[in-house]
N, C-alpha and C positions, 0 to 999 in steps of 0.2 A: 422609484427604483425602476432601473431598467429591467424588461422582462422578456429578453430573448428567448427564443426556444429552438433548438437544434434538432431537426428532425433525423433520426438514424434509421437507414435501410435495414429491413429484415435480413438476417443472415442465419445459415444453419446452425443452431446451439444446441447441444446435448444437455437439454433441460432436466433429464432424468438424472444425469451425472452431476449437474450442479446441485439439484435438490438433494441428491444422495451424501455427496462428498463435501459440498460446501466451498469448493475452490476449482480452478482451472488454470494450468499453465500454459500461456500462449508462447509457442515456441517461434522465434525469430520476429515478434510483433515490431520490433524498432528496426527500421530501415538502416542497413549495416553504415550508410554514409553519413548517418547521424551521430554515430557513436563518439567518434573524436571530438566533435563539438560539445557532446553532453559531457564527456569526461573534463573537457576544459572548463566548462561551466561549473562542474562540480569543484573542481580544485581551486578556482579563482574565487569561489564564494564561501570557503571554509571559513567558519567563525569559531572563536575559542567559547567555552562554556559561559563566562561572564559577559559576553556581548549578546547574549539572548534574554528577553525579558524573565524566562524561568530557566535556571542553569539546567543545562543538558547533563545527560549521564557520563559517568566516568568511563574511560575506554573506548570512547567512540569519537569519531570526526563526524560534525554535522555542518551542512553546507544550506546556505540561505540563498536559494536559487528559483524561487517561485516566480519571479518576474522574467525569467530566461524563456525567450521565445520558441527555441527548440523543445525546451522542458514542457511548456504549455502544450506545443504539438504533440508530445507523447502523451500526455494527460487526456488529450482528444482523439487518439487513435481509433479509428472506426470499430476495430475489432475488441478494444478495451471498452468502449463505450455500449457495444451490443451486448457484451457479457454483463456490465454492470447493470445495464437497464433490465436485463431478464432476471437479474438477482434482487434488485429493489423493488421492480414491479409496478412503480409509479414515476411521476416527474421527480427529476432529482437534479443536483447541483455538484459541481466541483468544488470541495471544500477547502483542501489544503494539500501542499506538496512540500517535502523538504528533503535533503539528502542525508545520507547515514552511511556510515563506513566503519566497521569494528577494528580495531587497532590488533597489533600482534599479541597473542596471549589473552586477549579481551574479547566481549561480545556476547558472553553466554548469557541467557536468558532463562528462568523458569517459564514453563508452559502458562500461557494467558490468554485471555480474551480482550480485545479492544473494546468490546461492548458497543451495541447498538444504542441509538439515541433515545427513541420513544417505543419501538416496536421491534420485535425480532425481524431482521432482515432489511432494516432501513439504512443500514451503513455497510458500505463495502470499501476493502482497501485493496490496493494495488502495490506491488513491488517490482519496480522496473530494473533490470540488472544492466549495468555498463560494464561489467567484467564477468568472466567466466566464473561460476559458482559451484561449490560442493563441499564436502568433509574439509578439504584442505584449506578453506578461507571462511569457515564459518556459517554456511548457507542455512536459510531457514528450514525449521524442522516444524512438522504440523500432524495433527491427529484427525484423519478424514472422518467426516461424518458426526463431529461433536459440536456443531453450531447451533443445535436445538436443544439443550439442556432443560430439564425441567425447572430449573431455577439456576440462573447465571450468578447468583452470591454464593453457591455452595462452593466449598473448597474443591480445588482440583484434586481428583483422587490420585494416590501414588503410582497406581497401576497404568495411568495414562501414559506415560514416559515410555512404557514397554511397548506401546502401539504408534509412538510417533515415528514418521518416515521423514528423512531429511531431502529436501529437493536439490537436484542438481541440474545444471544446464550451461547455457553460453551466453554471452554479452548479447544482449538484444531480447532476451526472453523477458516476459512479464507474467508475475503470478498474481491472480485475481481472486481474493477470498473473501467470504463472509466475516464481518467484525468479529461475530462471536464463536469463530472457530478456534479452536486450541491452537496455538502456535507460539514459536519462540525462535531467535536467534541462536546459534551455537557459537562456541569459542573458535576464534581465528588461530590455529596453531602455527600457521606458516608466516603470517603477516602480509601475505599476497592481497592485492588489492581487491576489494569488493565494495565498489561504489553503486549505490542504489537511490533511487528515489522512493519514498514512501507516499503514496497519492491515496486521499481520503474522499469519498463520494457519499452524499447523503440524500435522504428522500428531502423534498421541497418544505415539508413540515417541521424540518429540523433546523431551518435556516435562521430563525431569531435566536434560538438558543446557541448556534454555533456563532454567530456574530457577537454574541456576549461575551465571549472568550477568546475572540480572533486575536486581539491586541496582545494577549499574554502569550499566545502561541506564534507570534510574529507573523501573522497572515497578513501579507500585503497586497496579493493579487485580487483582482474583481472576482466575487463570487456570485454575481447577478444572473450569469447565463444559466438558462434551464434546459435540461435533455429530456426527451421523451423515451420510454422504454420501447424496444421493437415490437 
């Protein structure tokens, strides 16, 4: 297997805030001149639920765009890799990326965790926004500081919803968060476009288990590249 390693130059990262909150919103991380191409890639690669190995959720558009060159460039933006590396804390790989968009009146999710693979902090997610986002189109809500529960199998307490905050921002922003952080999409009341890509990064030790289910998740891209933390 190819074992390329990309070195990421160290940058100023608020590690205290990352540890405390479990997420960071990178404002304007995507170059503005990339956005039209990214939106076109999303729209050109929308696939209905029955064309995925495992049916996708009702009320969403899903885009199979992991082979698009600009999408892959977004996944490797230095600012994103620096934060991901600081959160995972060891060699890691780019595991998956797919497009998601809630339809009008749809998109609500209960607060949940995507869950780490083998140890707390070994999986990090990123949501890259191709459209402006906020309450009008169902932007993600999250509960800061909930990424290190005593037991991730415990039910989500009802009072957690009262502490959730909805993220708002502009096309080109990227939300990077620990997979164990409580988060969820909200309903899209207006039907305004909210195209995103959901990107997953995992510690190198999770690669074998990741590949065991990659076909079921329609992962077509090469995941052999390795990144070092800053």
